[in-house]
C-alpha positions in Angstrom: 123.5 32.6 98.4 124.0 34.3 101.7 122.2 35.9 104.2 123.7 38.8 105.8 123.5 40.6 109.8 125.5 43.7 110.0 125.3 47.3 110.7 127.5 48.3 107.9 127.5 47.1 104.3 130.6 45.1 102.9 132.4 44.7 99.3 131.3 42.0 97.1 133.6 39.4 95.6 134.4 38.4 91.8 136.4 36.6 90.0 136.7 35.4 86.6 137.4 31.8 85.1 140.2 31.3 82.3 140.5 27.9 80.0 143.9 27.4 79.0 145.1 26.8 75.5 148.5 26.8 75.3 151.2 26.2 77.8 152.8 29.8 76.8 149.8 32.0 77.0 145.9 32.2 78.2 143.5 32.0 75.6 139.9 31.7 76.1 138.1 28.9 73.8 134.9 29.6 72.1 131.9 28.2 72.6 131.5 26.2 69.1 135.5 25.0 70.4 134.5 24.1 73.7 131.7 22.2 72.4 133.6 20.1 69.8 136.2 19.1 72.3 133.5 17.4 74.4 132.1 15.9 71.5 136.0 14.6 70.6 136.7 13.4 74.2 133.6 12.0 74.2 133.9 9.8 70.9 137.2 9.1 71.9 136.3 7.7 75.0 133.9 5.5 73.6 135.9 4.2 71.2 138.9 3.5 73.9 136.8 2.1 76.4 133.4 0.6 74.5 132.4 -1.5 77.9 132.1 1.4 79.9 128.7 3.3 80.7 128.1 6.6 82.4 125.6 5.8 84.7 122.5 8.4 84.4 121.5 10.9 87.2 119.2 9.5 89.6 117.4 12.0 91.9 119.9 12.2 95.2 119.4 14.7 97.4 121.6 17.3 97.0 121.8 17.4 93.4 122.4 20.3 91.3 119.4 20.5 89.1 121.3 23.0 86.7 123.7 20.8 86.3 121.0 17.7 85.6 118.9 20.1 83.1 122.4 20.6 81.0 123.3 17.5 80.7 120.3 16.2 79.7 119.9 18.2 77.0 123.1 17.4 76.1 122.1 14.0 75.8 118.7 14.4 73.9 120.3 17.1 71.4 122.8 16.5 69.0 122.8 19.6 66.7 125.8 21.9 66.5 124.3 25.1 67.1 122.2 23.2 70.4 125.8 21.8 71.6 126.7 25.2 71.2 124.0 26.8 72.7 124.3 24.0 76.0 128.2 24.6 76.2 127.3 28.6 76.8 125.0 27.7 79.5 127.4 25.3 80.8 130.0 27.8 81.2 128.2 30.7 82.4 126.6 28.3 85.7 129.9 27.2 85.8 131.4 30.7 86.6 129.1 31.8 89.0 130.1 28.5 91.2 133.3 29.6 91.0 132.8 33.3 91.7 130.9 31.7 94.8 133.6 30.0 95.3 136.4 32.4 95.2 134.3 35.0 97.0 133.9 32.0 100.2 138.1 31.9 99.7 138.4 35.4 99.8 136.7 35.7 103.4 138.8 32.4 104.3 141.7 34.7 103.6 140.5 38.1 105.7 140.7 35.6 108.6 143.9 34.5 107.8 145.5 38.1 107.6 143.4 39.7 110.1 142.1 37.3 112.8 141.6 40.3 115.1 139.0 41.1 112.9 137.3 38.1 111.0 136.8 35.3 111.9 135.8 32.1 109.3 134.2 29.2 110.6 132.3 26.9 108.4 129.6 23.9 109.8 128.8 20.5 108.3 127.9 17.1 109.7 129.3 13.5 108.4 127.9 11.3 106.1 125.6 9.3 108.8 126.4 5.6 107.2 130.0 6.0 108.1 129.6 6.5 112.0 127.6 3.6 112.9 128.6 1.4 115.6 129.7 -1.4 115.9 131.9 -0.8 112.6 133.2 -4.2 110.8 134.9 -2.7 108.6 134.1 -3.7 104.8 133.1 -6.8 106.0 128.9 -7.3 106.5 127.5 -4.3 108.3 125.5 -5.4 112.2 122.0 -6.5 112.6 122.1 -4.0 115.6 123.8 -0.6 115.2 124.0 2.2 117.7 123.7 5.5 115.5 126.0 8.1 116.2 126.3 11.5 114.7 129.2 13.6 113.8 129.1 17.3 113.9 132.3 18.8 111.9 133.3 22.6 112.6 136.4 24.3 111.5 137.6 27.4 112.2 140.0 28.6 109.4 143.7 29.0 111.0 142.2 28.4 114.4 140.7 25.2 115.3 139.2 21.8 113.9 137.0 19.9 116.1 134.2 17.1 115.6 131.1 17.1 117.6 129.8 13.5 118.4 126.1 12.9 120.0 124.1 9.5 120.1 120.5 9.2 119.2 118.8 10.1 122.0 120.1 14.1 121.3 118.3 15.7 118.4 120.5 16.4 115.1 118.6 19.5 114.3 118.5 23.4 114.5 119.3 22.8 118.8 122.8 20.9 117.9 123.7 23.7 115.0 123.2 26.9 117.7 124.7 24.5 120.1 128.1 23.3 118.4 128.1 27.7 117.0 128.0 29.0 120.3 130.3 25.9 121.6 132.9 28.0 119.1 132.4 31.1 119.6 133.2 30.3 123.3 136.4 28.4 122.4 137.4 31.7 120.6 136.5 34.0 123.3 138.3 31.9 126.0 141.4 32.0 123.9 141.5 35.6 123.2 141.0 36.3 127.0 143.6 33.6 127.9 145.9 35.4 125.5 145.0 39.0 125.9 144.2 39.5 121.9 141.3 41.3 121.0 137.9 38.9 119.7 137.3 39.5 115.9 134.2 41.8 115.5 132.9 40.0 112.5 132.2 36.3 111.5 132.0 34.9 108.0 129.8 31.6 108.6 129.4 29.0 105.8 126.9 26.2 106.0 125.3 24.0 103.6 121.2 24.2 102.8 120.3 21.5 105.6 117.2 22.5 107.4 118.8 22.8 111.1 121.3 25.6 109.2 118.2 27.5 107.4 115.5 28.0 110.0 114.6 30.9 111.1 115.4 29.7 115.0 119.4 29.4 113.4 119.0 33.1 111.5 117.6 34.6 115.3 120.3 33.6 117.1 122.5 35.2 114.6 120.8 38.8 115.1 121.1 38.3 118.8 124.9 37.6 118.5 124.9 40.9 117.0 122.1 42.4 119.1 124.4 41.5 122.0 127.5 42.9 121.0 129.4 39.5 120.2 130.2 40.7 116.5 129.2 43.9 115.0 128.9 41.7 111.7 127.8 37.8 111.4 127.6 36.8 107.4 125.8 33.4 106.9 126.6 31.9 103.3 126.3 28.9 101.4 127.0 27.4 98.2 124.5 26.4 95.5 122.9 22.9 95.8 125.0 20.1 94.3 128.0 22.6 94.9 128.7 22.8 98.7 131.8 20.0 98.5 134.4 21.8 100.9 137.5 21.8 102.9 135.3 20.5 105.8 134.4 17.5 103.9 138.2 16.8 103.7 138.2 16.3 107.4 135.8 14.2 106.8 137.8 12.1 104.3 140.6 11.9 106.2 138.5 10.5 109.3 136.5 7.7 107.0 140.1 6.3 105.3 141.1 6.1 108.7 138.0 4.0 110.4 136.6 2.2 107.0 138.7 -1.0 107.2 138.6 -1.3 111.0 136.5 -3.2 113.2 134.9 -0.9 115.8 132.9 -2.8 118.8 132.3 0.1 121.1 132.1 4.1 121.0 135.6 4.5 123.2 137.2 2.3 120.5 135.7 4.3 117.7 137.2 7.8 119.1 140.2 6.5 119.9 140.5 5.5 116.3 139.5 8.4 115.0 141.8 10.5 117.1 144.9 8.2 115.5 143.5 9.1 112.4 145.0 12.6 112.8 147.8 11.9 114.9 149.6 10.9 111.6 148.1 14.4 110.0 150.2 17.5 110.9 147.5 19.8 109.5 144.8 18.4 112.1 146.5 17.9 115.0 144.5 20.3 117.0 141.6 17.9 116.0 139.2 17.5 119.3 136.2 15.7 119.9 133.3 16.5 122.2 130.6 13.7 123.6 127.6 14.8 124.4 125.7 12.3 126.6 
């Protein structure tokens, strides 16, 4: 799903999925063969691991309802024709998801090849349960906690930043707009200092959170175009339940470095967070901003 604010139209992206059946040649499997393979894998798993049970789907925010609908019917219907039809729907759904991702990767690649024309930015927030202070590693949680929010912003092939706030700062649309403006300001300052051209097209990737889909956030994008900051802004999002992308890898690096540490103060948390990235060449330019 995407929302474009622009002065001229753009080309649409497309992609296709090919299933490999042989190491020397690529041949797509039919729906009947895919259904048969799925059944064989399920039977083999049940025979080898009889004590392992697949957890049933539960109502989790962000879960793809199309995937739930298909998996639910796969459990209920066991006829060959039904399974073939379900597999065809699954293939169609996965193809649609991959086309959406391919379009995102294409926009990201344009920002790499033409940095003076395109700017690609993705925004997302880290899980609230991973940001609490004190943080006692893998031990029991503390009774009294200071809640903080970590908003990630990744300008592809330019910078990676974390914006950290505490409970007295709202985490809604105002924060999302502020982070967006901070990223644009940082890019503009870089262009001025290095005497390079500011990109004229912004590709903005977000998730389906209310802070990113509000009228205020979209109005800000429109105002940036009207004021001449950009000639075009494309606001894009992946389908519900399939929004996990490259910025979540940054959160993963951060969480793996913090989960077994004991951190009692915000200063200790910040130092430990920076140490998580000092050993990773890809994110050495990651910064942490604290709004008080």
